[in-house]
DOPA-586437 format. One record per residue (C-alpha): x negated, y negated, z; residue in one letter. Coordinates in nm, 2 decimals, m for minus. Layout:
<atoms>
<atom><c1>X</c1><c2>Y</c2><c3>Z</c3><kolba>A</kolba></atom>
...
</atoms>
This chain:
<atoms>
<atom><c1>0.17</c1><c2>m2.74</c2><c3>0.61</c3><kolba>M</kolba></atom>
<atom><c1>0.37</c1><c2>m2.52</c2><c3>0.38</c3><kolba>P</kolba></atom>
<atom><c1>0.52</c1><c2>m2.25</c2><c3>0.58</c3><kolba>L</kolba></atom>
<atom><c1>0.85</c1><c2>m2.06</c2><c3>0.60</c3><kolba>I</kolba></atom>
<atom><c1>1.03</c1><c2>m2.16</c2><c3>0.92</c3><kolba>T</kolba></atom>
<atom><c1>1.37</c1><c2>m2.00</c2><c3>0.88</c3><kolba>D</kolba></atom>
<atom><c1>1.42</c1><c2>m1.79</c2><c3>1.20</c3><kolba>P</kolba></atom>
<atom><c1>1.65</c1><c2>m1.55</c2><c3>1.01</c3><kolba>W</kolba></atom>
<atom><c1>1.36</c1><c2>m1.47</c2><c3>0.78</c3><kolba>F</kolba></atom>
<atom><c1>1.14</c1><c2>m1.36</c2><c3>1.07</c3><kolba>Y</kolba></atom>
<atom><c1>1.43</c1><c2>m1.17</c2><c3>1.23</c3><kolba>A</kolba></atom>
<atom><c1>1.43</c1><c2>m0.95</c2><c3>0.92</c3><kolba>L</kolba></atom>
<atom><c1>1.06</c1><c2>m0.95</c2><c3>0.85</c3><kolba>A</kolba></atom>
<atom><c1>0.93</c1><c2>m0.84</c2><c3>1.19</c3><kolba>V</kolba></atom>
<atom><c1>1.14</c1><c2>m0.52</c2><c3>1.22</c3><kolba>P</kolba></atom>
<atom><c1>1.07</c1><c2>m0.45</c2><c3>0.85</c3><kolba>G</kolba></atom>
<atom><c1>0.70</c1><c2>m0.46</c2><c3>0.90</c3><kolba>F</kolba></atom>
<atom><c1>0.72</c1><c2>m0.25</c2><c3>1.22</c3><kolba>L</kolba></atom>
<atom><c1>0.89</c1><c2>0.03</c2><c3>1.02</c3><kolba>I</kolba></atom>
<atom><c1>0.63</c1><c2>m0.01</c2><c3>0.74</c3><kolba>N</kolba></atom>
<atom><c1>0.36</c1><c2>0.02</c2><c3>1.00</c3><kolba>G</kolba></atom>
<atom><c1>0.50</c1><c2>0.34</c2><c3>1.14</c3><kolba>I</kolba></atom>
<atom><c1>0.50</c1><c2>0.48</c2><c3>0.79</c3><kolba>S</kolba></atom>
<atom><c1>0.14</c1><c2>0.36</c2><c3>0.74</c3><kolba>K</kolba></atom>
<atom><c1>0.05</c1><c2>0.55</c2><c3>1.06</c3><kolba>G</kolba></atom>
<atom><c1>0.14</c1><c2>0.88</c2><c3>0.90</c3><kolba>G</kolba></atom>
<atom><c1>0.50</c1><c2>0.93</c2><c3>1.02</c3><kolba>F</kolba></atom>
<atom><c1>0.72</c1><c2>0.99</c2><c3>0.72</c3><kolba>A</kolba></atom>
<atom><c1>0.45</c1><c2>0.82</c2><c3>0.51</c3><kolba>S</kolba></atom>
<atom><c1>0.55</c1><c2>0.71</c2><c3>0.16</c3><kolba>G</kolba></atom>
<atom><c1>0.92</c1><c2>0.70</c2><c3>0.25</c3><kolba>A</kolba></atom>
<atom><c1>0.96</c1><c2>0.36</c2><c3>0.12</c3><kolba>G</kolba></atom>
<atom><c1>0.89</c1><c2>m0.01</c2><c3>0.19</c3><kolba>N</kolba></atom>
<atom><c1>1.15</c1><c2>m0.18</c2><c3>0.41</c3><kolba>V</kolba></atom>
<atom><c1>1.00</c1><c2>m0.52</c2><c3>0.47</c3><kolba>A</kolba></atom>
<atom><c1>1.02</c1><c2>m0.64</c2><c3>0.11</c3><kolba>V</kolba></atom>
<atom><c1>1.39</c1><c2>m0.57</c2><c3>0.05</c3><kolba>P</kolba></atom>
<atom><c1>1.47</c1><c2>m0.73</c2><c3>0.38</c3><kolba>L</kolba></atom>
<atom><c1>1.28</c1><c2>m1.05</c2><c3>0.31</c3><kolba>M</kolba></atom>
<atom><c1>1.41</c1><c2>m1.06</c2><c3>m0.04</c3><kolba>A</kolba></atom>
<atom><c1>1.76</c1><c2>m1.12</c2><c3>0.09</c3><kolba>T</kolba></atom>
<atom><c1>1.63</c1><c2>m1.47</c2><c3>0.19</c3><kolba>L</kolba></atom>
<atom><c1>1.34</c1><c2>m1.55</c2><c3>m0.04</c3><kolba>V</kolba></atom>
<atom><c1>1.28</c1><c2>m1.46</c2><c3>m0.41</c3><kolba>P</kolba></atom>
<atom><c1>1.16</c1><c2>m1.10</c2><c3>m0.45</c3><kolba>A</kolba></atom>
<atom><c1>0.82</c1><c2>m1.20</c2><c3>m0.60</c3><kolba>P</kolba></atom>
<atom><c1>0.75</c1><c2>m1.42</c2><c3>m0.30</c3><kolba>Q</kolba></atom>
<atom><c1>0.85</c1><c2>m1.14</c2><c3>m0.06</c3><kolba>A</kolba></atom>
<atom><c1>0.60</c1><c2>m0.92</c2><c3>m0.24</c3><kolba>A</kolba></atom>
<atom><c1>0.33</c1><c2>m1.18</c2><c3>m0.21</c3><kolba>G</kolba></atom>
<atom><c1>0.39</c1><c2>m1.23</c2><c3>0.16</c3><kolba>I</kolba></atom>
<atom><c1>0.39</c1><c2>m0.86</c2><c3>0.22</c3><kolba>A</kolba></atom>
<atom><c1>0.06</c1><c2>m0.78</c2><c3>0.06</c3><kolba>L</kolba></atom>
<atom><c1>m0.18</c1><c2>m0.93</c2><c3>0.31</c3><kolba>P</kolba></atom>
<atom><c1>0.01</c1><c2>m0.78</c2><c3>0.60</c3><kolba>V</kolba></atom>
<atom><c1>0.00</c1><c2>m0.44</c2><c3>0.43</c3><kolba>L</kolba></atom>
<atom><c1>m0.37</c1><c2>m0.48</c2><c3>0.38</c3><kolba>C</kolba></atom>
<atom><c1>m0.42</c1><c2>m0.54</c2><c3>0.75</c3><kolba>V</kolba></atom>
<atom><c1>m0.21</c1><c2>m0.23</c2><c3>0.83</c3><kolba>M</kolba></atom>
<atom><c1>m0.43</c1><c2>m0.03</c2><c3>0.59</c3><kolba>D</kolba></atom>
<atom><c1>m0.74</c1><c2>m0.11</c2><c3>0.80</c3><kolba>V</kolba></atom>
<atom><c1>m0.59</c1><c2>0.08</c2><c3>1.10</c3><kolba>A</kolba></atom>
<atom><c1>m0.45</c1><c2>0.35</c2><c3>0.87</c3><kolba>G</kolba></atom>
<atom><c1>m0.77</c1><c2>0.41</c2><c3>0.69</c3><kolba>L</kolba></atom>
<atom><c1>m0.97</c1><c2>0.43</c2><c3>1.01</c3><kolba>R</kolba></atom>
<atom><c1>m0.73</c1><c2>0.69</c2><c3>1.15</c3><kolba>A</kolba></atom>
<atom><c1>m0.71</c1><c2>0.91</c2><c3>0.83</c3><kolba>W</kolba></atom>
<atom><c1>m1.04</c1><c2>0.86</c2><c3>0.66</c3><kolba>W</kolba></atom>
<atom><c1>m1.19</c1><c2>1.18</c2><c3>0.52</c3><kolba>G</kolba></atom>
<atom><c1>m0.88</c1><c2>1.39</c2><c3>0.60</c3><kolba>K</kolba></atom>
<atom><c1>m0.71</c1><c2>1.36</c2><c3>0.26</c3><kolba>W</kolba></atom>
<atom><c1>m0.67</c1><c2>1.62</c2><c3>m0.01</c3><kolba>S</kolba></atom>
<atom><c1>m0.97</c1><c2>1.56</c2><c3>m0.24</c3><kolba>T</kolba></atom>
<atom><c1>m0.81</c1><c2>1.76</c2><c3>m0.52</c3><kolba>R</kolba></atom>
<atom><c1>m0.51</c1><c2>1.54</c2><c3>m0.53</c3><kolba>E</kolba></atom>
<atom><c1>m0.69</c1><c2>1.21</c2><c3>m0.48</c3><kolba>M</kolba></atom>
<atom><c1>m0.91</c1><c2>1.28</c2><c3>m0.79</c3><kolba>R</kolba></atom>
<atom><c1>m0.60</c1><c2>1.25</c2><c3>m1.01</c3><kolba>A</kolba></atom>
<atom><c1>m0.39</c1><c2>1.01</c2><c3>m0.81</c3><kolba>L</kolba></atom>
<atom><c1>m0.64</c1><c2>0.72</c2><c3>m0.76</c3><kolba>L</kolba></atom>
<atom><c1>m0.74</c1><c2>0.67</c2><c3>m1.12</c3><kolba>P</kolba></atom>
<atom><c1>m0.38</c1><c2>0.69</c2><c3>m1.24</c3><kolba>S</kolba></atom>
<atom><c1>m0.26</c1><c2>0.46</c2><c3>m0.96</c3><kolba>G</kolba></atom>
<atom><c1>m0.51</c1><c2>0.20</c2><c3>m1.06</c3><kolba>I</kolba></atom>
<atom><c1>m0.40</c1><c2>0.23</c2><c3>m1.42</c3><kolba>L</kolba></atom>
<atom><c1>m0.04</c1><c2>0.18</c2><c3>m1.30</c3><kolba>G</kolba></atom>
<atom><c1>m0.15</c1><c2>m0.14</c2><c3>m1.13</c3><kolba>I</kolba></atom>
<atom><c1>m0.31</c1><c2>m0.27</c2><c3>m1.45</c3><kolba>A</kolba></atom>
<atom><c1>0.01</c1><c2>m0.20</c2><c3>m1.64</c3><kolba>I</kolba></atom>
<atom><c1>0.23</c1><c2>m0.35</c2><c3>m1.37</c3><kolba>G</kolba></atom>
<atom><c1>0.01</c1><c2>m0.67</c2><c3>m1.36</c3><kolba>S</kolba></atom>
<atom><c1>0.04</c1><c2>m0.72</c2><c3>m1.74</c3><kolba>L</kolba></atom>
<atom><c1>0.42</c1><c2>m0.65</c2><c3>m1.73</c3><kolba>A</kolba></atom>
<atom><c1>0.50</c1><c2>m0.85</c2><c3>m1.42</c3><kolba>F</kolba></atom>
<atom><c1>0.81</c1><c2>m1.06</c2><c3>m1.48</c3><kolba>G</kolba></atom>
<atom><c1>0.92</c1><c2>m0.85</c2><c3>m1.78</c3><kolba>L</kolba></atom>
<atom><c1>1.10</c1><c2>m0.59</c2><c3>m1.58</c3><kolba>F</kolba></atom>
<atom><c1>1.41</c1><c2>m0.68</c2><c3>m1.38</c3><kolba>S</kolba></atom>
<atom><c1>1.39</c1><c2>m0.60</c2><c3>m1.01</c3><kolba>A</kolba></atom>
<atom><c1>1.74</c1><c2>m0.44</c2><c3>m1.03</c3><kolba>Q</kolba></atom>
<atom><c1>1.63</c1><c2>m0.21</c2><c3>m1.31</c3><kolba>G</kolba></atom>
<atom><c1>1.32</c1><c2>m0.09</c2><c3>m1.13</c3><kolba>I</kolba></atom>
<atom><c1>1.52</c1><c2>m0.04</c2><c3>m0.81</c3><kolba>S</kolba></atom>
<atom><c1>1.79</c1><c2>0.16</c2><c3>m0.99</c3><kolba>L</kolba></atom>
<atom><c1>1.54</c1><c2>0.39</c2><c3>m1.17</c3><kolba>L</kolba></atom>
<atom><c1>1.35</c1><c2>0.46</c2><c3>m0.85</c3><kolba>L</kolba></atom>
<atom><c1>1.66</c1><c2>0.52</c2><c3>m0.65</c3><kolba>G</kolba></atom>
<atom><c1>1.80</c1><c2>0.77</c2><c3>m0.90</c3><kolba>L</kolba></atom>
<atom><c1>1.47</c1><c2>0.96</c2><c3>m0.93</c3><kolba>L</kolba></atom>
<atom><c1>1.45</c1><c2>0.98</c2><c3>m0.55</c3><kolba>T</kolba></atom>
<atom><c1>1.80</c1><c2>1.10</c2><c3>m0.49</c3><kolba>L</kolba></atom>
<atom><c1>1.77</c1><c2>1.35</c2><c3>m0.78</c3><kolba>G</kolba></atom>
<atom><c1>1.46</c1><c2>1.50</c2><c3>m0.62</c3><kolba>F</kolba></atom>
<atom><c1>1.63</c1><c2>1.52</c2><c3>m0.28</c3><kolba>L</kolba></atom>
<atom><c1>1.95</c1><c2>1.67</c2><c3>m0.43</c3><kolba>A</kolba></atom>
<atom><c1>1.75</c1><c2>1.95</c2><c3>m0.60</c3><kolba>R</kolba></atom>
<atom><c1>1.56</c1><c2>2.03</c2><c3>m0.27</c3><kolba>S</kolba></atom>
<atom><c1>1.89</c1><c2>2.04</c2><c3>m0.07</c3><kolba>L</kolba></atom>
<atom><c1>2.06</c1><c2>2.27</c2><c3>m0.33</c3><kolba>W</kolba></atom>
<atom><c1>1.77</c1><c2>2.51</c2><c3>m0.32</c3><kolba>Q</kolba></atom>
<atom><c1>1.78</c1><c2>2.52</c2><c3>0.06</c3><kolba>R</kolba></atom>
<atom><c1>2.16</c1><c2>2.58</c2><c3>0.07</c3><kolba>L</kolba></atom>
<atom><c1>2.13</c1><c2>2.87</c2><c3>m0.17</c3><kolba>R</kolba></atom>
<atom><c1>1.83</c1><c2>3.02</c2><c3>0.01</c3><kolba>G</kolba></atom>
<atom><c1>1.61</c1><c2>2.95</c2><c3>m0.29</c3><kolba>L</kolba></atom>
<atom><c1>1.34</c1><c2>2.75</c2><c3>m0.11</c3><kolba>L</kolba></atom>
<atom><c1>1.06</c1><c2>2.78</c2><c3>m0.36</c3><kolba>P</kolba></atom>
<atom><c1>0.70</c1><c2>2.85</c2><c3>m0.26</c3><kolba>P</kolba></atom>
<atom><c1>0.47</c1><c2>2.55</c2><c3>m0.25</c3><kolba>P</kolba></atom>
<atom><c1>0.44</c1><c2>2.40</c2><c3>m0.59</c3><kolba>A</kolba></atom>
<atom><c1>0.11</c1><c2>2.45</c2><c3>m0.78</c3><kolba>A</kolba></atom>
<atom><c1>m0.10</c1><c2>2.14</c2><c3>m0.83</c3><kolba>P</kolba></atom>
<atom><c1>m0.04</c1><c2>1.99</c2><c3>m1.18</c3><kolba>N</kolba></atom>
<atom><c1>m0.28</c1><c2>1.73</c2><c3>m1.30</c3><kolba>R</kolba></atom>
<atom><c1>m0.05</c1><c2>1.59</c2><c3>m1.57</c3><kolba>I</kolba></atom>
<atom><c1>0.24</c1><c2>1.55</c2><c3>m1.32</c3><kolba>K</kolba></atom>
<atom><c1>m0.01</c1><c2>1.39</c2><c3>m1.07</c3><kolba>A</kolba></atom>
<atom><c1>m0.12</c1><c2>1.14</c2><c3>m1.33</c3><kolba>W</kolba></atom>
<atom><c1>0.24</c1><c2>1.05</c2><c3>m1.43</c3><kolba>I</kolba></atom>
<atom><c1>0.35</c1><c2>1.01</c2><c3>m1.07</c3><kolba>C</kolba></atom>
<atom><c1>0.03</c1><c2>0.83</c2><c3>m0.97</c3><kolba>G</kolba></atom>
<atom><c1>0.07</c1><c2>0.58</c2><c3>m1.25</c3><kolba>A</kolba></atom>
<atom><c1>0.44</c1><c2>0.53</c2><c3>m1.18</c3><kolba>A</kolba></atom>
<atom><c1>0.35</c1><c2>0.47</c2><c3>m0.81</c3><kolba>S</kolba></atom>
<atom><c1>0.09</c1><c2>0.21</c2><c3>m0.90</c3><kolba>G</kolba></atom>
<atom><c1>0.33</c1><c2>0.04</c2><c3>m1.14</c3><kolba>L</kolba></atom>
<atom><c1>0.62</c1><c2>0.02</c2><c3>m0.90</c3><kolba>T</kolba></atom>
<atom><c1>0.39</c1><c2>m0.07</c2><c3>m0.61</c3><kolba>S</kolba></atom>
<atom><c1>0.27</c1><c2>m0.37</c2><c3>m0.81</c3><kolba>T</kolba></atom>
<atom><c1>0.61</c1><c2>m0.48</c2><c3>m0.90</c3><kolba>L</kolba></atom>
<atom><c1>0.78</c1><c2>m0.45</c2><c3>m0.56</c3><kolba>A</kolba></atom>
<atom><c1>0.55</c1><c2>m0.25</c2><c3>m0.32</c3><kolba>H</kolba></atom>
<atom><c1>0.79</c1><c2>0.05</c2><c3>m0.38</c3><kolba>S</kolba></atom>
<atom><c1>0.54</c1><c2>0.31</c2><c3>m0.48</c3><kolba>G</kolba></atom>
<atom><c1>0.64</c1><c2>0.56</c2><c3>m0.22</c3><kolba>G</kolba></atom>
<atom><c1>0.91</c1><c2>0.76</c2><c3>m0.41</c3><kolba>P</kolba></atom>
<atom><c1>0.71</c1><c2>0.84</c2><c3>m0.72</c3><kolba>P</kolba></atom>
<atom><c1>0.42</c1><c2>0.97</c2><c3>m0.51</c3><kolba>L</kolba></atom>
<atom><c1>0.65</c1><c2>1.17</c2><c3>m0.28</c3><kolba>A</kolba></atom>
<atom><c1>0.81</c1><c2>1.34</c2><c3>m0.58</c3><kolba>I</kolba></atom>
<atom><c1>0.46</c1><c2>1.48</c2><c3>m0.66</c3><kolba>Y</kolba></atom>
<atom><c1>0.32</c1><c2>1.54</c2><c3>m0.31</c3><kolba>L</kolba></atom>
<atom><c1>0.60</c1><c2>1.68</c2><c3>m0.11</c3><kolba>Y</kolba></atom>
<atom><c1>0.67</c1><c2>1.99</c2><c3>m0.31</c3><kolba>P</kolba></atom>
<atom><c1>0.30</c1><c2>2.09</c2><c3>m0.27</c3><kolba>L</kolba></atom>
<atom><c1>0.38</c1><c2>2.13</c2><c3>0.11</c3><kolba>R</kolba></atom>
<atom><c1>0.04</c1><c2>2.01</c2><c3>0.21</c3><kolba>L</kolba></atom>
<atom><c1>m0.07</c1><c2>2.03</c2><c3>0.57</c3><kolba>D</kolba></atom>
<atom><c1>0.11</c1><c2>1.73</c2><c3>0.73</c3><kolba>R</kolba></atom>
<atom><c1>m0.23</c1><c2>1.58</c2><c3>0.83</c3><kolba>Q</kolba></atom>
<atom><c1>m0.35</c1><c2>1.60</c2><c3>0.47</c3><kolba>K</kolba></atom>
<atom><c1>m0.02</c1><c2>1.46</c2><c3>0.34</c3><kolba>L</kolba></atom>
<atom><c1>m0.03</c1><c2>1.16</c2><c3>0.58</c3><kolba>A</kolba></atom>
<atom><c1>m0.40</c1><c2>1.10</c2><c3>0.50</c3><kolba>A</kolba></atom>
<atom><c1>m0.36</c1><c2>1.13</c2><c3>0.13</c3><kolba>T</kolba></atom>
<atom><c1>m0.06</c1><c2>0.90</c2><c3>0.12</c3><kolba>T</kolba></atom>
<atom><c1>m0.21</c1><c2>0.64</c2><c3>0.36</c3><kolba>T</kolba></atom>
<atom><c1>m0.55</c1><c2>0.62</c2><c3>0.19</c3><kolba>V</kolba></atom>
<atom><c1>m0.39</c1><c2>0.62</c2><c3>m0.16</c3><kolba>F</kolba></atom>
<atom><c1>m0.18</c1><c2>0.31</c2><c3>m0.08</c3><kolba>F</kolba></atom>
<atom><c1>m0.47</c1><c2>0.15</c2><c3>0.11</c3><kolba>G</kolba></atom>
<atom><c1>m0.68</c1><c2>0.16</c2><c3>m0.21</c3><kolba>V</kolba></atom>
<atom><c1>m0.38</c1><c2>0.04</c2><c3>m0.41</c3><kolba>M</kolba></atom>
<atom><c1>m0.31</c1><c2>m0.26</c2><c3>m0.19</c3><kolba>N</kolba></atom>
<atom><c1>m0.66</c1><c2>m0.39</c2><c3>m0.19</c3><kolba>Y</kolba></atom>
<atom><c1>m0.68</c1><c2>m0.34</c2><c3>m0.56</c3><kolba>T</kolba></atom>
<atom><c1>m0.36</c1><c2>m0.55</c2><c3>m0.60</c3><kolba>K</kolba></atom>
<atom><c1>m0.51</c1><c2>m0.85</c2><c3>m0.43</c3><kolba>L</kolba></atom>
<atom><c1>m0.69</c1><c2>m0.97</c2><c3>m0.74</c3><kolba>L</kolba></atom>
<atom><c1>m0.39</c1><c2>m0.95</c2><c3>m0.98</c3><kolba>P</kolba></atom>
<atom><c1>m0.16</c1><c2>m1.10</c2><c3>m0.72</c3><kolba>Y</kolba></atom>
<atom><c1>m0.40</c1><c2>m1.39</c2><c3>m0.68</c3><kolba>W</kolba></atom>
<atom><c1>m0.40</c1><c2>m1.44</c2><c3>m1.06</c3><kolba>G</kolba></atom>
<atom><c1>m0.02</c1><c2>m1.42</c2><c3>m1.07</c3><kolba>L</kolba></atom>
<atom><c1>0.01</c1><c2>m1.70</c2><c3>m0.81</c3><kolba>G</kolba></atom>
<atom><c1>0.17</c1><c2>m1.48</c2><c3>m0.55</c3><kolba>L</kolba></atom>
<atom><c1>m0.09</c1><c2>m1.56</c2><c3>m0.28</c3><kolba>L</kolba></atom>
<atom><c1>m0.04</c1><c2>m1.94</c2><c3>m0.25</c3><kolba>D</kolba></atom>
<atom><c1>m0.08</c1><c2>m2.12</c2><c3>0.08</c3><kolba>W</kolba></atom>
<atom><c1>0.29</c1><c2>m2.08</c2><c3>0.18</c3><kolba>T</kolba></atom>
<atom><c1>0.28</c1><c2>m1.71</c2><c3>0.14</c3><kolba>N</kolba></atom>
<atom><c1>m0.06</c1><c2>m1.67</c2><c3>0.30</c3><kolba>I</kolba></atom>
<atom><c1>0.03</c1><c2>m1.87</c2><c3>0.61</c3><kolba>L</kolba></atom>
<atom><c1>0.35</c1><c2>m1.69</c2><c3>0.65</c3><kolba>T</kolba></atom>
<atom><c1>0.17</c1><c2>m1.36</c2><c3>0.62</c3><kolba>S</kolba></atom>
<atom><c1>m0.07</c1><c2>m1.47</c2><c3>0.90</c3><kolba>L</kolba></atom>
<atom><c1>0.22</c1><c2>m1.52</c2><c3>1.13</c3><kolba>L</kolba></atom>
<atom><c1>0.34</c1><c2>m1.16</c2><c3>1.06</c3><kolba>L</kolba></atom>
<atom><c1>m0.01</c1><c2>m0.99</c2><c3>1.08</c3><kolba>V</kolba></atom>
<atom><c1>0.01</c1><c2>m0.92</c2><c3>1.46</c3><kolba>P</kolba></atom>
<atom><c1>0.30</c1><c2>m0.69</c2><c3>1.39</c3><kolba>V</kolba></atom>
<atom><c1>0.08</c1><c2>m0.46</c2><c3>1.17</c3><kolba>A</kolba></atom>
<atom><c1>m0.13</c1><c2>m0.26</c2><c3>1.42</c3><kolba>P</kolba></atom>
<atom><c1>0.17</c1><c2>m0.21</c2><c3>1.66</c3><kolba>I</kolba></atom>
<atom><c1>0.36</c1><c2>m0.02</c2><c3>1.40</c3><kolba>G</kolba></atom>
<atom><c1>0.06</c1><c2>0.17</c2><c3>1.26</c3><kolba>V</kolba></atom>
<atom><c1>m0.05</c1><c2>0.31</c2><c3>1.60</c3><kolba>Y</kolba></atom>
<atom><c1>0.31</c1><c2>0.40</c2><c3>1.70</c3><kolba>F</kolba></atom>
<atom><c1>0.33</c1><c2>0.60</c2><c3>1.37</c3><kolba>G</kolba></atom>
<atom><c1>0.01</c1><c2>0.78</c2><c3>1.45</c3><kolba>I</kolba></atom>
<atom><c1>0.15</c1><c2>0.86</c2><c3>1.80</c3><kolba>W</kolba></atom>
<atom><c1>0.47</c1><c2>1.00</c2><c3>1.66</c3><kolba>L</kolba></atom>
<atom><c1>0.31</c1><c2>1.20</c2><c3>1.38</c3><kolba>Q</kolba></atom>
<atom><c1>0.10</c1><c2>1.40</c2><c3>1.63</c3><kolba>R</kolba></atom>
<atom><c1>0.39</c1><c2>1.48</c2><c3>1.86</c3><kolba>R</kolba></atom>
<atom><c1>0.65</c1><c2>1.65</c2><c3>1.64</c3><kolba>I</kolba></atom>
<atom><c1>0.67</c1><c2>1.99</c2><c3>1.47</c3><kolba>T</kolba></atom>
<atom><c1>0.62</c1><c2>2.04</c2><c3>1.10</c3><kolba>D</kolba></atom>
<atom><c1>0.99</c1><c2>2.11</c2><c3>1.05</c3><kolba>R</kolba></atom>
<atom><c1>1.10</c1><c2>1.80</c2><c3>1.23</c3><kolba>T</kolba></atom>
<atom><c1>0.84</c1><c2>1.60</c2><c3>1.04</c3><kolba>F</kolba></atom>
<atom><c1>0.96</c1><c2>1.70</c2><c3>0.69</c3><kolba>Y</kolba></atom>
<atom><c1>1.33</c1><c2>1.67</c2><c3>0.79</c3><kolba>N</kolba></atom>
<atom><c1>1.26</c1><c2>1.31</c2><c3>0.90</c3><kolba>V</kolba></atom>
<atom><c1>1.07</c1><c2>1.24</c2><c3>0.58</c3><kolba>V</kolba></atom>
<atom><c1>1.36</c1><c2>1.36</c2><c3>0.36</c3><kolba>Y</kolba></atom>
<atom><c1>1.62</c1><c2>1.17</c2><c3>0.56</c3><kolba>V</kolba></atom>
<atom><c1>1.42</c1><c2>0.85</c2><c3>0.52</c3><kolba>L</kolba></atom>
<atom><c1>1.38</c1><c2>0.92</c2><c3>0.15</c3><kolba>L</kolba></atom>
<atom><c1>1.75</c1><c2>0.96</c2><c3>0.12</c3><kolba>A</kolba></atom>
<atom><c1>1.81</c1><c2>0.63</c2><c3>0.29</c3><kolba>I</kolba></atom>
<atom><c1>1.55</c1><c2>0.46</c2><c3>0.07</c3><kolba>T</kolba></atom>
<atom><c1>1.69</c1><c2>0.61</c2><c3>m0.25</c3><kolba>G</kolba></atom>
<atom><c1>2.04</c1><c2>0.50</c2><c3>m0.16</c3><kolba>A</kolba></atom>
<atom><c1>1.91</c1><c2>0.15</c2><c3>m0.08</c3><kolba>K</kolba></atom>
<atom><c1>1.73</c1><c2>0.13</c2><c3>m0.41</c3><kolba>L</kolba></atom>
<atom><c1>2.04</c1><c2>0.23</c2><c3>m0.60</c3><kolba>V</kolba></atom>
<atom><c1>2.24</c1><c2>m0.02</c2><c3>m0.41</c3><kolba>W</kolba></atom>
<atom><c1>1.99</c1><c2>m0.29</c2><c3>m0.49</c3><kolba>D</kolba></atom>
<atom><c1>1.98</c1><c2>m0.19</c2><c3>m0.86</c3><kolba>G</kolba></atom>
<atom><c1>2.36</c1><c2>m0.21</c2><c3>m0.89</c3><kolba>L</kolba></atom>
<atom><c1>2.41</c1><c2>m0.53</c2><c3>m0.69</c3><kolba>S</kolba></atom>
</atoms>
């Protein structure tokens, strides 16, 4: 039967999905997808995205159960429709954008956002929580849906909108987790149509599925046992690492 058997592939995929699961559980949620870039070092990037989607959908079941009903309704009203629009655009444009170009743009946006936040902190100019902005929400939601479709990398655009709002961390985790849960299940249809869910990818995904709930529940455990300050510090550190990795991928 068609199946990836390279042990090095699984040596990279398993820890990658564990980290993704921790993020799905609400700890540093939206800080970026680790599994796809790791797998893409050994298989083509579109195949890595196809393998990842079923595993992410299984993770979403646990995440949705944990955070259902705790999201920010105001933000979800703008983010979900725009995210689905981004998926439609990404599905139509799949293959037209280079993976390097998308990675470089995302990385620069993420690092720019973090540099601005750090500069404000160093100067003692920490701004008050940003006011909700429907236009910005639509732009970031659509960008998140687009980049999520192309490479499961929708975290940075969503973070650029959500983090300055300084939502209660439970609302932030719930909004992020439920948003990407809806996005991932929506992507199943276009991924099938694009041929990314063939038997090789599906069978490989099934081998990796047991990793999903372990990471999710560990993320939920961590999120409930740290302070708000520590929580956001970890989020920004992980975003910095993710942004640097995306820029590296874009330039390599």
